[in-house]
VOPANU-67515 format. One line per 3 residues: for each residue x, y, z of N, C-alpha, C, CB. Coordinates in steps of 0.001 Angstrom, whole numbers, plus 500000, padded with zeros to 6 digits. Glycine has a CB too. Example, Ala and Ser with C-alpha at 12.3 -4.5 7.8 and 13.67 -1.06 7.14 Angstrom:
// residues 2
513190,494310,507800,512300,495500,507800,513200,496700,507800,511308,495527,509046 ~ 512850,497750,507080,513670,498940,507140,512900,500030,507870,514084,499402,505725
// end
This chain:
// residues 357
500840,498806,500000,500000,500000,500000,500877,501247,500000,499048,500004,501221 ~ 500347,502305,499428,501086,503553,499325,500440,504594,500240,501128,504054,497853 ~ 501151,504974,501301,500649,505928,502281,501174,507323,501945,501063,505515,503718
500283,508303,501978,500687,509667,501652,500242,510632,502745,500104,510094,500295 ~ 501218,511306,503359,500927,512385,504303,501014,513692,503531,501919,512374,505531 ~ 499884,514379,503409,499844,515641,502664,499533,516775,503633,498784,515586,501516
500453,517732,503723,500269,518871,504612,500350,520160,503807,501322,518866,505745 ~ 499371,521011,503988,499381,522322,503347,499202,523384,504428,498263,522431,502256 ~ 500049,524394,504371,500016,525464,505358,499919,526809,504648,501267,525413,506268
499251,527743,505288,499290,529118,504803,499946,529980,505873,497856,529643,504455 ~ 500658,530967,505423,501417,531823,506330,500479,532839,506965,502574,532535,505586 ~ 500545,532953,508280,499634,533844,508999,500159,535265,509103,499372,533306,510378
501468,535426,509093,502033,536774,509202,501880,537524,507883,503519,536710,509611 ~ 501504,538796,507974,501307,539593,506762,502628,539955,506104,500532,540859,507085 ~ 503652,540121,506894,504955,540474,506323,505997,539449,506739,505387,541892,506765
506591,538828,505741,507655,537854,505963,508734,538105,504925,507119,536381,505882 ~ 509967,537764,505250,511019,537874,504234,510653,537043,503013,512384,537421,504803 ~ 511004,537506,501842,510685,536794,500607,511191,535367,500652,511276,537516,499406
512385,535184,501164,512962,533847,501302,512903,533436,502775,514437,533810,500768 ~ 511684,533332,503292,511506,533061,504710,512144,531748,505140,510042,533045,505046 ~ 512201,530763,504212,512756,529454,504574,514250,529512,504875,512506,528462,503459
514904,530505,504298,516326,530680,504600,516483,531302,505990,517016,531569,503521 ~ 515723,532353,506251,515830,533072,507524,515385,532212,508710,514996,534349,507473 ~ 514438,531299,508470,513891,530502,509565,514542,529130,509698,512416,530333,509376
515613,528881,508923,516263,527563,508952,515236,526447,508768,517028,527366,510280 ~ 514387,526619,507757,513286,525681,507546,513763,524240,507415,512508,526070,506311 ~ 514819,524028,506623,515268,522653,506365,515660,521957,507654,516448,522645,505391
516467,522617,508454,516918,521993,509683,515766,521780,510668,518003,522838,510324 ~ 514842,522710,510725,513777,522638,511724,512681,521640,511361,513170,523999,511914 ~ 512294,521607,510091,511169,520766,509695,511618,519437,509093,510298,521506,508704
512546,519499,508142,513007,518253,507527,513637,517349,508566,514007,518539,506402 ~ 514331,517919,509520,514906,517113,510591,513837,516340,511351,515686,517996,511551 ~ 512690,516976,511579,511609,516286,512274,511150,515062,511486,510430,517238,512510
511055,515215,510169,510625,514101,509323,511658,512985,509356,510395,514573,507875 ~ 512933,513352,509281,513985,512334,509277,514083,511633,510623,515331,512960,508917 ~ 513888,512383,511703,513958,511770,513027,512821,510780,513261,513932,512843,514099
511717,510964,512540,510602,510026,512686,510929,508656,512096,509354,510590,512019 ~ 511972,508624,511249,512423,507385,510595,511336,506762,509733,512882,506378,511638 ~ 510418,507614,509246,509381,507103,508363,509994,506624,507054,508317,508180,508097
511133,507237,506657,511871,506730,505504,513317,507208,505548,511201,507175,504193 ~ 514168,506451,504898,515576,506818,504765,515742,507634,503481,516499,505545,504751 ~ 516801,508440,503440,517054,509282,502271,518305,508794,501546,517208,510769,502685
518146,508528,500238,519307,508073,499464,519649,509030,498320,519045,506678,498906 ~ 518726,509955,497995,519032,510923,496932,518212,512189,497151,518742,510320,495522 ~ 518632,513267,496505,517831,514489,496514,517688,514993,495092,518469,515575,497421
516603,515703,494874,516277,516184,493536,515886,517656,493645,515124,515337,492888 ~ 516719,518507,493030,516427,519938,493007,516689,520457,491605,517283,520713,494059 ~ 515668,521122,491024,515783,521603,489639,516105,520473,488674,516857,522682,489539
515451,519314,488897,515626,518142,488036,517070,517646,488003,515170,518465,486629 ~ 517805,517939,489036,519172,517438,489157,519209,516451,490321,520199,518613,489372 ~ 519317,515154,489998,519262,514107,491013,520673,513703,491422,518478,512884,490496
520938,513740,492718,522247,513355,493220,522090,512539,494484,523120,514587,493481 ~ 523074,511700,494758,523070,510900,495977,523138,511820,497188,524250,509898,495986 ~ 522496,511372,498268,522404,512214,499455,523411,511796,500524,520994,512164,500023
524606,511381,500098,525630,510985,501054,526023,512166,501937,526861,510429,500324 ~ 526301,511858,503181,526800,512854,504137,525860,514056,504273,528183,513333,503711 ~ 524566,513768,504168,523557,514826,504351,523780,516021,503436,523553,515296,505789
524173,515750,502209,524438,516844,501272,523193,517677,500986,524989,516290,499972 ~ 522002,517076,501221,520780,517797,500879,520595,519044,501730,519580,516890,501034 ~ 521412,519226,502744,521291,520442,503532,521715,521683,502753,522114,520321,504788
522162,521467,501535,522407,522634,500682,521089,523371,500412,523074,522204,499341 ~ 519959,522683,500595,518673,523332,500392,518476,524484,501366,517544,522325,500539 ~ 519209,524439,502433,519145,525509,503418,519495,526849,502776,520088,525215,504593
520244,526784,501682,520727,528003,501039,519928,528375,499787,522185,527842,500679 ~ 518810,527679,499590,517995,527979,498415,517616,529458,498416,516725,527090,498384 ~ 517838,530128,497305,517578,531574,497275,516719,531981,496088,518888,532340,497237
515870,531056,495637,514940,531419,494561,513510,531271,495077,515170,530529,493289 ~ 512652,532182,494670,511277,532172,495167,510458,531056,494515,510613,533529,494912 ~ 509376,530644,495208,508464,529620,494699,509227,528409,494170,507578,530201,493598
509881,527739,495049,510724,526628,494646,510265,525332,495279,512166,526901,495008 ~ 510782,524225,494803,510425,522923,495367,511629,522002,495294,509214,522300,494622 ~ 511644,521019,496159,512687,520006,496116,512141,518691,496647,513921,520450,496926
512894,517635,496417,512438,516303,496783,513597,515517,497379,511848,515567,495560 ~ 513330,514821,498464,514294,513914,499082,513711,512517,498980,514599,514306,500581 ~ 514460,511600,498378,513870,510298,498117,514703,509120,498550,513592,510174,496696
514061,507945,498466,514731,506695,498786,514373,505664,497716,514333,506191,500210 ~ 515376,505003,497174,515121,504007,496138,515488,504531,494772,513669,503581,496153 ~ 514817,504002,493756,515099,504381,492376,514297,505629,492014,514769,503217,491404
514951,506741,491690,514232,507983,491348,513309,507842,490150,515218,509082,491075 ~ 513600,506858,489276,512793,506687,488071,511521,505892,488341,513607,506000,486994 ~ 511448,505285,489518,510259,504529,489876,509457,505300,490922,510638,503125,490400
508363,504707,491357,507512,505363,492361,508095,505096,493745,506028,504853,492274 ~ 509236,505704,494022,509934,505438,495277,509384,506278,496415,511417,505697,495119 ~ 509792,505958,497637,509413,506754,498796,510097,508117,498709,509787,506027,500121
509382,509154,499132,510023,510467,499059,509366,511485,499985,509992,510980,497635 ~ 510101,512567,500227,509582,513765,500881,509606,514861,499826,510429,514162,502171 ~ 508459,515441,499548,508373,516515,498567,507983,517797,499285,507352,516173,497444
508694,518890,498977,508446,520172,499645,508301,521285,498607,509593,520505,500639 ~ 507255,522082,498766,507081,523264,497927,507120,524488,498833,505739,523201,497111 ~ 507981,525428,498515,508141,526657,499287,507642,527834,498463,509621,526867,499703
506630,528520,498963,506083,529663,498243,506051,530896,499105,504698,529358,497739 ~ 505704,532014,498500,505684,533285,499233,504624,533282,500328,505434,534448,498272 ~ 503522,532550,500109,502438,532560,501087,502014,531179,501558,501262,533257,500513
502545,530134,500920,502115,528791,501292,503308,527842,501399,501106,528256,500274 ~ 503046,526735,502046,504036,525673,502210,503320,524348,502035,504750,525755,503606 ~ 503859,523480,501204,503284,522149,501027,504350,521095,501304,502706,521979,499595
503956,520080,502041,504859,518964,502348,504112,517669,502073,505365,519019,503838 ~ 504747,516750,501356,504176,515429,501151,505217,514376,501515,503695,515250,499685 ~ 504784,513399,502304,505643,512264,502637,504963,511021,502090,505895,512150,504193
505596,510383,501103,505014,509219,500442,505806,507983,500841,505001,509396,498894 ~ 505115,506958,501277,505788,505765,501788,505029,504512,501376,505920,505831,503320 ~ 505738,503563,500751,505140,502277,500418,505378,501323,501585,505731,501701,499086
504305,500736,502099,504436,499882,503267,503232,498956,503387,504591,500726,504537 ~ 503426,497836,504072,502326,496927,504392,501918,497061,505863,502725,495471,504081 ~ 502652,497875,506583,502458,498017,508024,501526,499192,508329,503812,498210,508733
500339,498905,508834,499375,499957,509135,499796,500811,510327,498018,499349,509400 ~ 500800,500372,511066,501294,501175,512192,501913,502493,511734,502319,500381,512989 ~ 502197,502588,510449,502770,503824,509920,501794,504993,510110,503127,503657,508424
500506,504693,510246,499520,505751,510457,499775,506486,511763,498107,505174,510450 ~ 500141,505751,512808,500456,506386,514091,501706,507255,513965,500657,505320,515190 ~ 502661,506797,513150,503883,507569,512913,503531,508890,512227,504895,506758,512051
502626,508816,511258,502209,510015,510525,501494,511016,511443,501290,509626,509357 ~ 500641,510517,512344,499955,511407,513289,500971,512126,514167,498955,510614,514166 ~ 501918,511371,514682,502962,511952,515533,503783,512975,514754,503883,510848,516094
504089,512644,513509,504883,513534,512668,504132,514833,512394,505245,512842,511347 ~ 502838,514733,512119,502020,515915,511899,502070,516845,513107,500576,515515,511598 ~ 501916,516287,514284,501957,517094,515510,503306,517792,515661,501679,516214,516743
504380,517054,515375,505717,517631,515525,505938,518775,514542,506788,516555,515325 ~ 505536,518559,513281,505724,519593,512261,504909,520835,512606,505324,519062,510869 ~ 503665,520631,513045,502815,521772,513359,503333,522542,514572,501386,521307,513608
503887,521814,515532,504433,522500,516705,505646,523358,516337,504820,521480,517784 ~ 506407,522917,515339,507554,523696,514873,507100,524935,514114,508459,522836,513984 ~ 506043,524782,513304,505612,525867,512427,504675,526871,513093,504940,525295,511229
503994,526461,514138,503065,527393,514810,503849,528476,515544,502140,526633,515807 ~ 503251,529677,515667,501950,530109,515113,502081,530793,513760,501261,531052,516082 ~ 503258,530736,513168,503496,531452,511918,502751,530815,510744,504986,531497,511621
502484,529499,510858,501795,528795,509783,500506,528185,510309,502697,527707,509172 ~ 499466,528234,509493,498162,527690,509854,497857,526533,508919,497045,528783,509782 ~ 497419,525415,509494,497088,524257,508659,496000,524650,507666,496626,523047,509532
496157,524259,506421,495242,524685,505364,494449,523506,504825,496011,525363,504230 ~ 493499,523814,503947,492660,522788,503340,493497,521780,502558,491621,523429,502425 ~ 493049,520535,502553,493732,519504,501773,494762,518718,502553,494390,520122,500603
494897,518997,503861,495864,518267,504679,495218,516992,505218,496384,519154,505844 ~ 495872,515864,504993,495360,514585,505485,496352,513474,505176,493985,514268,504860 ~ 496045,512281,505663,496810,511083,505304,495892,510216,504459,497334,510304,506583
496378,509779,503320,495564,508933,502449,496340,507694,502041,495111,509709,501206 ~ 495603,506679,501639,496183,505474,501058,495757,505473,499607,495722,504156,501812 ~ 496709,505434,498704,496428,505736,497300,495456,504745,496665,497715,505752,496513
494272,505219,496433,493207,504582,495658,492958,503100,495915,493502,504750,494250 ~ 492617,502712,497152,492160,501335,497365,490731,501200,496839,492235,500944,498881 ~ 490345,500010,496427,489012,499803,495867,488066,499364,496982,489044,498748,494719
487320,500304,497525,486346,499953,498557,484947,500341,498075,486685,500658,499910 ~ 483912,499680,498577,482541,499982,498126,482144,501415,498468,481541,499002,498760 ~ 481695,502157,497451,481333,503567,497609,479819,503722,497734,481857,504396,496420
479439,504847,498330,478024,505196,498448,477585,505938,497187,477764,506063,499719 ~ 476405,505579,496680,475796,506346,495606,474728,507260,496186,475197,505413,494531 ~ 474541,508448,495612,475349,509025,494533,476727,509454,495031,474625,510222,493911
477719,509369,494143,479052,509803,494526,479054,511314,494735,480092,509393,493457 ~ 479869,511744,495711,479962,513165,496021,481318,513734,495645,479695,513399,497492 ~ 481349,515052,495555,482586,515770,495283,483303,516001,496610,482311,517123,494544
484480,515390,496773,485233,515512,498021,485975,516841,498140,486218,514376,498137 ~ 485931,517639,497083,486571,518968,497095,488032,518851,497520,485814,519935,498047 ~ 488403,519456,498642,489807,519478,499066,490211,518197,499791,490061,520677,499967
489250,517355,500126,489573,516085,500762,489808,515016,499705,488451,515656,501722 ~ 490283,513866,500146,490473,512731,499249,489483,511645,499630,491937,512199,499309 ~ 488946,510973,498618,488040,509849,498885,488782,508698,499540,487374,509372,497589
490121,508756,499498,490933,507678,500069,491668,508128,501334,491942,507176,499036 ~ 491151,509182,501967,491747,509639,503212,491529,508624,504323,491171,510991,503612 ~ 492514,508420,505156,492379,507495,506283,492659,508197,507611,493329,506303,506110
493302,509381,507541,493437,510251,508711,493075,511662,508258,494901,510194,509324 ~ 492101,512260,508926,491671,513618,508583,492071,514586,509683,490147,513671,508353 ~ 492534,515764,509273,492821,516853,510194,491679,517860,510040,494241,517514,509908
490675,517743,510877,489476,518556,510726,489643,519894,511431,488252,517816,511273 ~ 489384,520962,510712,489571,522318,511235,488330,523151,510949,490828,522985,510618 ~ 488256,524315,511572,487140,525234,511331,487133,525705,509880,487221,526444,512281
488317,525885,509322,488427,526309,507919,487847,525253,506998,489894,526587,507545 ~ 488146,523980,507293,487643,522882,506468,486128,522798,506559,488274,521548,506896 ~ 485605,522970,507749,484164,522887,507946,483437,523946,507126,483820,523040,509426
483986,525132,507061,483361,526211,506299,483360,525922,504802,484077,527525,506571 ~ 484325,525127,504337,484419,524779,502919,483188,524001,502459,485688,523961,502655 ~ 482597,523220,503365,481461,522381,503003,480121,523003,503405,481606,521021,503648
480149,524275,503781,478918,524995,504134,478056,524204,505123,478107,525300,502870 ~ 478724,523584,506064,478021,522730,507014,477225,523564,508005,479006,521828,507756 ~ 476009,523100,508319,475186,523759,509325,475584,523318,510733,473705,523464,509077
476412,522293,510788,476874,521783,512081,478056,522620,512540,477266,520274,511992 ~ 478047,523044,513776,479160,523836,514297,480391,522962,514486,478775,524507,515626 ~ 481537,523608,514487,482790,522873,514687,482779,522147,516027,483997,523828,514611
482307,522817,517053,482266,522206,518385,481337,520999,518404,481815,523232,519434 ~ 480181,521144,517755,479222,520039,517706,479799,518855,516942,477907,520494,517059 ~ 480440,519147,515814,481028,518083,515004,482115,517343,515770,481598,518654,513709
482873,518067,516570,483967,517451,517317,483469,516515,518408,484841,518518,517927 ~ 482157,516551,518661,481586,515687,519698,480717,514583,519107,480766,516516,520675 ~ 480555,514564,517792,479733,513535,517157,480348,512148,517351,479563,513835,515657
479490,511181,517548,479955,509810,517771,480648,509281,516517,478775,508888,518165 ~ 481756,508604,516719,482525,508030,515616,482301,506522,515543,484029,508343,515780 ~ 482572,505912,514378,482535,504452,514288,483541,503834,515256,482825,503989,512844
483318,502590,515622,484216,501923,516566,485620,501740,515999,483646,500573,516959 ~ 485742,501818,514672,487057,501662,514029,487855,502954,514014,486887,501163,512610 ~ 487274,504043,514544,487926,505358,514466,488316,505879,515845,487005,506364,513778
489295,506782,515840,489763,507403,517084,489926,508899,516866,491104,506769,517560 ~ 489327,509693,517769,489462,511143,517706,490621,511571,518602,488140,511848,518132 ~ 491478,512427,518062,492628,512931,518807,492526,514446,518847,493984,512468,518163
492301,514995,520020,492210,516449,520154,493604,517055,520104,491494,516841,521472 ~ 493788,518040,519221,495108,518657,519065,495143,520047,519693,495487,518743,517579 ~ 494256,520906,519251,494102,522222,519874,492679,522714,519617,495159,523242,519320
492394,523940,519958,491027,524452,519840,490565,524593,518393,490923,525788,520529 ~ 491494,524551,517441,491145,524744,516027,491225,523467,515197,492050,525780,515421 ~ 491851,522444,515728,492071,521215,514947,491867,519985,515819,493490,521200,514334
491187,519000,515260,491254,517673,515870,491474,516645,514756,489946,517353,516690 ~ 492013,515529,515146,492443,514502,514196,491541,513290,514330,493925,514107,514426 ~ 491155,512699,513206,490433,511428,513242,491245,510382,512493,489007,511569,512626
491643,509346,513226,492291,508184,512619,491203,507145,512400,493468,507619,513522 ~ 490811,506969,511135,489695,506073,510809,490088,504603,510864,489157,506398,509434 ~ 491386,504343,510954,491863,502949,510954,492544,502603,512269,492835,502710,509786
492000,503092,513361,492592,502838,514675,492530,501347,515024,491871,503667,515757 ~ 493675,500771,515373,493801,499364,515777,493362,498380,514695,492989,499120,517024 ~ 493442,498805,513452,493121,497908,512338,494388,497191,511892,492487,498692,511150
494267,495905,511607,495468,495099,511339,495499,494452,509964,495587,494033,512368 ~ 494395,494493,509213,494407,493813,507915,493593,494610,506886,493843,492374,508050 ~ 493748,494211,505626,493137,494944,504512,491613,494903,504556,493621,494377,503191
491040,493775,504960,489580,493662,505025,489012,494678,506008,489162,492233,505432 ~ 489641,494802,507179,489196,495784,508162,489404,497212,507645,489944,495584,509490 ~ 490465,497392,506860,490750,498712,506302,489641,499149,505345,492103,498705,505577
489132,498229,504513,488050,498552,503598,486795,498994,504361,487734,497348,502709 ~ 486534,498317,505482,485396,498691,506330,485600,500099,506887,485213,497673,507487 ~ 486835,500406,507281,487149,501730,507828,486886,502823,506790,488618,501784,508296
487266,502594,505529,486999,503560,504463,485495,503779,504295,487619,503083,503136 ~ 484736,502685,504342,483288,502787,504185,482665,503563,505339,482663,501396,504090 ~ 483113,503284,506558,482582,503981,507731,482925,505464,507687,483126,503354,509019
484126,505785,507215,484522,507193,507076,483592,507916,506116,485979,507305,506585 ~ 483367,507297,504954,482527,507939,503953,481110,508150,504489,482492,507101,502668 ~ 480570,507151,505172,479231,507282,505743,479179,508443,506728,478811,505979,506437
480182,508556,507584,480204,509599,508608,480354,510985,507980,481343,509344,509603 ~ 481243,511115,507006,481453,512411,506352,480206,512860,505599,482644,512336,505391 ~ 479578,511939,504865,478379,512295,504114,477249,512715,505045,477931,511124,503243
477190,512100,506215,476124,512384,507159,476331,513726,507867,476027,511265,508180 ~ 477592,514096,508057,477887,515257,508899,478384,516502,508158,478899,514873,509899 ~ 478805,516335,506902,479254,517477,506113,478423,517565,504838,480766,517364,505780
478360,518745,504280,477530,518974,503095,478352,518777,501820,476920,520394,503127 ~ 478428,517544,501349,479146,517229,500116,478211,517401,498924,479717,515786,500160 ~ 478652,518103,497917,477840,518240,496708,477881,516953,495892,478329,519429,495857
476755,516615,495311,476684,515431,494455,477478,515678,493175,475209,515072,494123 ~ 478236,514673,492743,479000,514796,491502,478059,515116,490342,479795,513496,491215 ~ 478557,515890,489378,477721,516421,488294,477036,515325,487482,478559,517279,487373
477653,514135,487402,477095,513073,486555,476238,512077,487339,478218,512332,485856 ~ 475821,512458,488546,474880,511656,489333,473681,512514,489698,475558,511086,490614 ~ 472578,511855,490000,471433,512577,490568,471178,512068,491981,470157,512404,489681
470175,512615,492637,469945,512295,494045,469501,510850,494266,468912,513229,494615 ~ 469037,510175,493204,468656,508770,493325,469876,507839,493320,467711,508391,492190 ~ 471013,508377,492896,472185,507526,492723,472343,507044,491294,472106,506343,493649
471485,507528,490386,471601,507179,488967,472779,507939,488361,470279,507502,488199 ~ 473407,507329,487374,474580,507941,486740,474272,508328,485293,475785,506977,486788 ~ 474660,509545,484928,474495,509999,483546,475610,509382,482698,474519,511568,483455
475239,508702,481623,476218,507996,480797,476699,508835,479615,475624,506697,480290 ~ 475769,509235,478770,476112,509990,477564,474816,510567,477005,476848,509084,476495 ~ 474911,511282,475913,473736,511886,475296,473221,510995,474172,474062,513294,474762
471941,511063,473962,471312,510263,472907,471957,510526,471550,469812,510559,472837 ~ 472424,511750,471349,473025,512134,470066,474342,511408,469785,473261,513631,470038 ~ 474938,510795,470811,476213,510102,470617,476027,508692,470048,476966,510026,471936
474785,508227,470021,474503,506893,469481,474282,506957,467972,473271,506278,470171 ~ 474550,505849,467310,474387,505770,465854,473030,505159,465509,475532,504937,465217 ~ 472288,505804,464615,470999,505272,464211,471179,504021,463361,470200,506328,463445
470317,503049,463574,470408,501800,462815,469972,502035,461372,469543,500694,463468 ~ 470580,501279,460476,470253,501358,459053,469771,499986,458584,471489,501833,458215 ~ 468574,499950,458028,468065,498686,457498,467427,497794,458544,469168,497943,456838
467421,498206,459786,466753,497467,460859,465791,498425,461545,467788,496864,461884 ~ 464507,498169,461371,463521,499087,461932,463197,498779,463395,462252,499039,461109 ~ 463625,497617,463892,463256,497230,465251,464034,498049,466288,463509,495729,465463
465358,498055,466168,466166,498836,467103,466358,500257,466574,467535,498157,467339 ~ 466519,501193,467481,466621,502608,467116,468065,503038,466930,465960,503475,468175 ~ 468947,502584,467829,470356,502981,467810,471240,501773,468070,470633,504082,468855
472530,501964,467791,473512,500933,468172,474846,501605,468486,473687,499869,467033 ~ 475687,500865,469179,477038,501300,469506,477939,500114,469204,477169,501780,471017 ~ 478509,500120,467999,479212,498940,467507,480414,498574,468378,479667,499170,466081
481093,499579,468920,482311,499313,469703,482058,498377,470879,482895,500619,470215 ~ 480901,498482,471506,480606,497625,472659,479520,496580,472344,480164,498487,473847 ~ 479092,496536,471085,478100,495542,470679,476731,495753,471304,478589,494179,471026
476367,497018,471526,475088,497319,472167,474082,497847,471154,475279,498334,473297 ~ 472843,497367,471267,471752,497894,470445,470686,498470,471387,471144,496773,469508 ~ 470045,499539,470940,469119,500276,471797,467754,500390,471129,469676,501676,472120
466713,500150,471917,465355,500376,471423,464688,501417,472315,464526,499043,471396 ~ 464236,502502,471695,463542,503563,472425,462069,503195,472513,463734,504956,471732 ~ 461549,503183,473735,460150,502840,473961,459378,504050,474483,460036,501666,474948
458053,504058,474287,457239,505142,474839,457024,504935,476341,455876,505227,474107 ~ 456407,505888,476966,456106,505804,478391,455367,504506,478701,455271,507017,478842 ~ 455727,503882,479824,455147,502577,480145,454650,502546,481586,456176,501457,479915
453610,501744,481809,453084,501539,483162,453561,500213,483744,451552,501586,483153 ~ 454528,499602,483064,455058,498325,483550,454893,497187,482569,454396,497958,484831 ~ 454187,497456,481487,453985,496413,480473,454852,496660,479250,452511,496343,480061
455266,495573,478603,456017,495648,477344,455186,494948,476288,457452,494997,477471 ~ 454915,495615,475184,454027,495047,474171,454608,493780,473553,453752,496071,473081 ~ 453738,492954,473026,454115,491642,472489,455109,491768,471345,452879,490889,472015
454947,492784,470488,455863,493003,469358,457299,493214,469838,455406,494214,468528 ~ 457438,493993,470886,458775,494278,471430,459383,493038,472064,458707,495412,472463 ~ 458588,492309,472826,459087,491087,473481,459548,490083,472434,457991,490455,474381
458750,489870,471398,459092,488911,470329,460364,489349,469609,457924,488778,469312 ~ 460472,490643,469302,461641,491159,468594,462916,491015,469410,461430,492612,468233 ~ 462840,491284,470698,464022,491154,471560,464510,489712,471575,463706,491624,472998
463590,488773,471721,463970,487351,471755,464541,486899,470408,462752,486477,472130 ~ 463950,487395,469337,464421,487046,467988,465864,487497,467773,463512,487678,466922 ~ 466139,488765,468056,467479,489299,467816,468503,488762,468825,467447,490824,467871
468029,488426,470024,468950,487845,471008,469441,486487,470512,468261,487703,472397 ~ 468546,485717,469906,468934,484414,469344,469780,484574,468091,467692,483581,469023 ~ 469429,485571,467285,470148,485811,466026,471566,486305,466281,469391,486826,465165
471760,487183,467274,473084,487648,467671,473677,488751,466817,474003,486519,467667 ~ 472909,489267,465852,473420,490371,465027,472267,491068,464313,474458,489854,463995 ~ 472537,492315,463906,471557,493057,463119,471629,492590,461668,471802,494593,463220
470642,492989,460868,470656,492641,459441,471884,493213,458744,469384,493151,458754 ~ 472414,494318,459284,473604,494956,458701,474888,494220,459066,473700,496405,459160 ~ 474780,493226,459956,475955,492468,460359,476564,492894,461683,476977,492571,459311
476080,493998,462259,476584,494470,463559,476275,493432,464634,475956,495848,463936 ~ 477302,493014,465377,477136,492014,466415,476351,492576,467600,478496,491502,466876 ~ 475500,491736,468164,474705,492131,469327,475214,491398,470565,473197,491835,469096
475752,492167,471493,476177,491596,472779,475261,492060,473915,477640,491989,473085 ~ 474662,493225,473739,473815,493790,474794,472583,494430,474167,474601,494833,475643 ~ 471422,494100,474703,470183,494752,474277,469746,495710,475383,469058,493698,473963
469546,496976,474994,469243,498021,475963,467945,498715,475575,470402,499042,476055 ~ 467098,498953,476561,465872,499704,476341,466035,501104,476915,464658,498986,476977 ~ 465501,502090,476190,465564,503483,476656,464148,504015,476805,466390,504376,475670
463816,504457,478006,462486,504976,478310,462537,506502,478473,461925,504311,479593 ~ 461375,507167,478327,461373,508643,478395,461352,509213,479808,460190,509171,477652 ~ 461269,508350,480828,461253,508842,482205,461779,507771,483150,459829,509269,482617
462180,508209,484317,462698,507262,485307,461587,506328,485794,463322,508017,486500 ~ 460417,506871,486013,459307,506048,486516,458976,504923,485542,458059,506916,486759 ~ 459014,505217,484236,458755,504181,483231,459852,503119,483235,458640,504809,481836
461093,503579,483397,462226,502643,483430,462118,501717,484636,463568,503410,483468 ~ 461755,502279,485784,461581,501465,486993,460461,500450,486786,461275,502361,488220 ~ 459377,500888,486151,458186,500049,485991,458458,498787,485181,457085,500842,485329
459313,498879,484148,459504,497708,483289,460804,496952,483563,459475,498132,481851 ~ 461608,497411,484506,462937,496828,484714,462896,495331,484985,463625,497522,485859 ~ 462028,494910,485878,461980,493492,486248,461564,492623,485067,461016,493280,487416
460534,493041,484353,460069,492281,483187,461140,492260,482098,458758,492885,482632 ~ 461804,493395,481888,462847,493475,480861,463975,492488,481151,463406,494905,480774 ~ 464325,492346,482385,465390,491412,482760,464973,489978,482448,465735,491554,484259
463705,489678,482662,463206,488321,482417,463283,487935,480945,461773,488198,482900 ~ 463166,488908,480045,463193,488585,478609,464583,488776,477992,462181,489452,477863 ~ 465584,489028,478833,466963,489049,478345,467543,490411,478035,467049,488240,477147
466896,491479,478500,467428,492824,478287,468593,493064,479246,466320,493900,478486 ~ 469677,493638,478732,470876,493898,479550,470649,495069,480502,472094,494186,478648 ~ 470099,496168,479997,469901,497362,480814,468624,498079,480402,471106,498309,480696
468005,498742,481384,466915,499667,481095,467398,501046,481514,465576,499261,481842 ~ 467490,501954,480553,467955,503313,480810,466798,504287,480588,469166,503671,479895 ~ 467034,505531,480927,466007,506539,480654,466672,507859,480285,465069,506724,481879
465912,508736,479643,466438,510031,479200,465795,511159,480013,466181,510241,477678 ~ 466513,512284,480072,465938,513481,480678,465522,514440,479557,466957,514165,481659 ~ 465118,515640,479919,464612,516586,478921,465693,517086,477969,463975,517762,479612
466965,516842,478329,468068,517243,477452,468618,516063,476657,469187,517881,478271 ~ 467906,514943,476675,468314,513702,475985,469570,513074,476574,468545,513983,474515 ~ 469897,513413,477807,470971,512703,478494,470441,511349,478941,471512,513525,479710
471269,510323,478816,470852,508960,479159,471356,508607,480550,471377,507938,478115 ~ 470447,508086,481388,470758,507790,482790,470635,506296,483074,469830,508581,483724 ~ 471550,505819,483921,471600,504409,484315,471237,504301,485793,473014,503793,484041
470191,503546,486108,469753,503398,487499,470623,502429,488287,468316,502933,487542 ~ 471372,501608,487570,472254,500628,488223,473631,500652,487564,471642,499195,488151 ~ 474366,501737,487759,475675,501854,487095,476664,500814,487614,476252,503261,487299
477572,500449,486731,478624,499496,487106,479523,500145,488155,479459,499050,485856 ~ 479882,499402,489175,480761,499940,490203,480774,499067,491437,480344,501342,490570 ~ 481669,499369,492338,481766,498668,493611,481018,499513,494634,483270,498425,494040
479760,499141,494911,478896,500027,495684,478613,499515,497087,477602,500228,494959 ~ 478529,500475,498001,478121,500216,499368,476607,499974,499373,478516,501404,500314 ~ 476138,499112,500242,474688,498845,500318,473932,500110,500721,474392,497703,501331
474587,500993,501507,473956,502261,501864,474054,503172,500658,474626,502913,503126 ~ 472950,503372,499981,472981,504149,498743,471671,504898,498560,473249,503237,497532 ~ 471507,505479,497409,470293,506230,497063,469976,507302,498098,469105,505282,496926
471005,508061,498456,470816,509254,499277,470273,508963,500677,469890,510195,498577 ~ 470587,507809,501246,470070,507458,502572,470898,508054,503695,470019,505960,502728 ~ 472110,508489,503393,472938,509062,504468,473027,510572,504296,474364,508432,504471
// end
């Protein structure tokens, strides 16, 4: 698994030297904290695309960096591969730090929490934790809740969140920061109070295996959706249906009057039906069975999937069960803009869905 500690800070002082990292001995004060945590060893450094071995702590030359808006990287392993590294961006008003570590040991999460506290104690009060700071595990496949939401500055794969008043305001939450900090957490999670402006949630507290980790991701998503105002992703609706494409993107059939459209690349044929109360006329049922047995259109286009398109969601719901019985792959529906919607999109879904949380 690939663990990523992402920290973003904004500078609180209105006036700072342009090269504040030089004046404040940033490298020695902050990078030393990361190295002392032993989260990773350093074998090379990369500055201005110049990669060199980091023997004898040569990377401390970064202490003398004198160019504005700069970045550097300290890594371990092969620089050409996805190796472990510390990445730092130094800007006039912001600071970003990322610690990336490949590991099978979930105890690294406790190391990251401790490291976050140490870094923040060094940087306070001159730096304020900013949006987007968290610990994530890079894209594990866990069952998601439909409809999918926009995580904005958070990651859908976050496993440790640093919740702040600033973050809460980002989601236009009606819940106060104090109230949220007292909300009950899943048994797999642990709340760590840091100061009056930040508290930490480790969603994988005392978890020892991947199966438990997947449950922790699901519990996190349920809790966040319930307590923060996440906007629904643009291609979903409140039912959890997913917008696929527009009717205009389909190709009209030629020489076959039964089906209306086809998509040769995926072997799908589409028949547009009128509004239905749950019944499918005999002509349509017979035609579907005929072409399903035949396996191709008269034009030679192969048929792998037969899809029905209805003019409304209610009509699509009404005939779905019957359509499945006669061998239809999917029942879709269109909106007033001819966008096609899927009530059961392909995906790894949590049982808690359809806007229940």
